[in-house]
BAPABA-307083 format. One line per 8 residues: number of its first residue (from 1); for each residue x, y, z of C-alpha. Coordinates in nm, 2 decimals, always signed. Layout:
<atoms>
NUM) X,Y,Z ~ ...
</atoms>
This chain:
<atoms>
1) +9.12,+3.62,-14.61 ~ +9.44,+3.47,-14.47 ~ +9.64,+3.59,-14.16 ~ +10.01,+3.67,-14.17 ~ +10.23,+3.75,-13.88 ~ +10.50,+4.00,-13.97 ~ +10.78,+4.02,-13.73 ~ +11.01,+4.33,-13.76
9) +11.33,+4.47,-13.62 ~ +11.40,+4.84,-13.63 ~ +11.73,+5.00,-13.72 ~ +11.91,+5.20,-13.44 ~ +11.81,+5.52,-13.64 ~ +11.45,+5.42,-13.64 ~ +11.46,+5.36,-13.26 ~ +11.62,+5.71,-13.21
17) +11.34,+5.87,-13.42 ~ +11.07,+5.67,-13.23 ~ +11.20,+5.78,-12.89 ~ +11.23,+6.14,-13.00 ~ +10.88,+6.16,-13.17 ~ +10.69,+5.91,-12.96 ~ +10.50,+5.80,-13.28 ~ +10.25,+5.52,-13.28
25) +10.36,+5.32,-13.58 ~ +10.05,+5.09,-13.57 ~ +9.85,+5.38,-13.72 ~ +10.08,+5.40,-14.03 ~ +10.08,+5.02,-14.07 ~ +9.70,+5.01,-14.04 ~ +9.66,+5.28,-14.30 ~ +9.90,+5.12,-14.56
33) +9.73,+4.78,-14.50 ~ +9.38,+4.93,-14.56 ~ +9.50,+5.11,-14.87 ~ +9.62,+4.78,-15.01 ~ +9.30,+4.59,-14.94 ~ +9.42,+4.43,-14.61 ~ +9.34,+4.48,-14.25 ~ +9.58,+4.52,-13.96
41) +9.44,+4.29,-13.68 ~ +9.70,+4.38,-13.41 ~ +10.04,+4.54,-13.35 ~ +10.27,+4.46,-13.06 ~ +10.62,+4.56,-12.95 ~ +10.84,+4.27,-12.82 ~ +11.17,+4.19,-12.66 ~ +11.42,+3.96,-12.83
49) +11.54,+3.90,-13.18 ~ +11.25,+4.11,-13.32 ~ +11.13,+4.44,-13.19 ~ +10.76,+4.37,-13.27 ~ +10.51,+4.20,-13.48 ~ +10.18,+4.28,-13.65 ~ +9.90,+4.05,-13.76 ~ +9.78,+4.14,-14.11
57) +9.47,+3.99,-14.28 ~ +9.53,+3.98,-14.65 ~ +9.36,+3.83,-14.96 ~ +9.67,+3.65,-15.07 ~ +10.05,+3.61,-15.01 ~ +10.14,+3.86,-15.28 ~ +9.94,+4.14,-15.12 ~ +10.08,+4.05,-14.78
65) +10.43,+4.06,-14.92 ~ +10.36,+4.40,-15.08 ~ +10.25,+4.55,-14.75 ~ +10.58,+4.43,-14.60 ~ +10.78,+4.58,-14.89 ~ +10.61,+4.92,-14.86 ~ +10.70,+4.93,-14.49 ~ +11.06,+4.81,-14.55
73) +11.13,+5.05,-14.84 ~ +11.17,+5.35,-14.61 ~ +11.49,+5.19,-14.47 ~ +11.39,+5.19,-14.10 ~ +11.36,+4.81,-14.07 ~ +11.67,+4.60,-14.02 ~ +11.49,+4.26,-14.06 ~ +11.14,+4.12,-14.13
81) +11.00,+3.77,-14.11 ~ +10.65,+3.68,-14.24 ~ +10.47,+3.37,-14.13 ~ +10.13,+3.24,-14.24 ~ +9.90,+3.20,-13.94 ~ +9.63,+2.92,-13.93 ~ +9.32,+2.94,-13.71 ~ +9.26,+2.65,-13.48
89) +8.98,+2.54,-13.72 ~ +9.22,+2.55,-14.02 ~ +9.49,+2.37,-13.83 ~ +9.24,+2.09,-13.74 ~ +9.14,+2.06,-14.10 ~ +9.50,+2.03,-14.20 ~ +9.54,+1.75,-13.93 ~ +9.24,+1.57,-14.08
97) +9.39,+1.58,-14.43 ~ +9.73,+1.47,-14.30 ~ +9.57,+1.18,-14.12 ~ +9.43,+1.04,-14.45 ~ +9.76,+1.06,-14.63 ~ +10.06,+0.82,-14.61 ~ +10.42,+0.89,-14.67 ~ +10.71,+0.66,-14.74
105) +11.03,+0.79,-14.58 ~ +11.38,+0.75,-14.72 ~ +11.49,+0.38,-14.72 ~ +11.14,+0.25,-14.62 ~ +10.97,-0.01,-14.83 ~ +10.61,+0.09,-14.73 ~ +10.42,+0.38,-14.59 ~ +10.46,+0.48,-14.23
113) +10.19,+0.30,-14.02 ~ +9.93,+0.49,-13.82 ~ +9.90,+0.37,-13.46 ~ +9.57,+0.37,-13.27 ~ +9.58,+0.31,-12.90 ~ +9.28,+0.17,-12.71 ~ +9.29,+0.15,-12.33 ~ +9.09,-0.14,-12.18
121) +8.86,-0.03,-11.90 ~ +9.00,-0.28,-11.64 ~ +9.27,-0.05,-11.50 ~ +9.34,-0.12,-11.13 ~ +9.59,+0.03,-10.89 ~ +9.78,-0.15,-10.62 ~ +10.02,+0.05,-10.41 ~ +10.26,+0.24,-10.64
129) +10.22,+0.01,-10.94 ~ +9.95,+0.00,-11.20 ~ +9.80,-0.30,-11.37 ~ +9.68,-0.22,-11.72 ~ +9.66,-0.35,-12.08 ~ +9.67,-0.16,-12.41 ~ +9.55,-0.29,-12.74 ~ +9.75,-0.14,-13.03
137) +9.62,-0.14,-13.39 ~ +9.86,-0.06,-13.67 ~ +9.68,+0.08,-13.97 ~ +9.91,+0.04,-14.27 ~ +9.80,+0.21,-14.60 ~ +10.04,+0.10,-14.87 ~ +10.02,-0.09,-15.19 ~ +9.67,-0.24,-15.27
145) +9.54,-0.12,-14.93 ~ +9.63,+0.25,-15.00 ~ +9.39,+0.24,-15.29 ~ +9.11,+0.05,-15.13 ~ +9.15,+0.24,-14.80 ~ +9.10,-0.08,-14.61 ~ +9.36,-0.08,-14.32 ~ +9.54,-0.39,-14.20
153) +9.47,-0.44,-13.83 ~ +9.71,-0.63,-13.62 ~ +9.61,-0.65,-13.25 ~ +9.89,-0.65,-12.99 ~ +9.83,-0.68,-12.62 ~ +10.09,-0.51,-12.39 ~ +10.10,-0.59,-12.02 ~ +10.35,-0.47,-11.76
</atoms>
């Protein structure tokens, strides 16, 4: 199941009712989420543009949206914002996929190169200055190379 962060802002009337009744709204949200096949992971109140947020685990975006609609239909929310949340592992997987893709920006004739930096081990320090060298390899995946996945490597040595 996927995670969704639902930020919410109460109306002034909702705040008045909450102050008067001292009701824990996380219980109501947990109950409606469970009834719809979801799970409330956490619920927090916040300061700022939104009054709080809840993390909901849902089987899909439509179900997550339905949970938000049920909460909003009572009229006590002034605003909501739902954001898909990625775990660190899912974020890393997305980065791996993005690394393999190339993209031609507006006005460019070839794909944006990927740069790899390799630091030589001969770094030495003298006073307040450093003597070092970097080797830069530009991997361009465009045209025939995009299909063969064989990068073009151009070594460049940079010294201060």
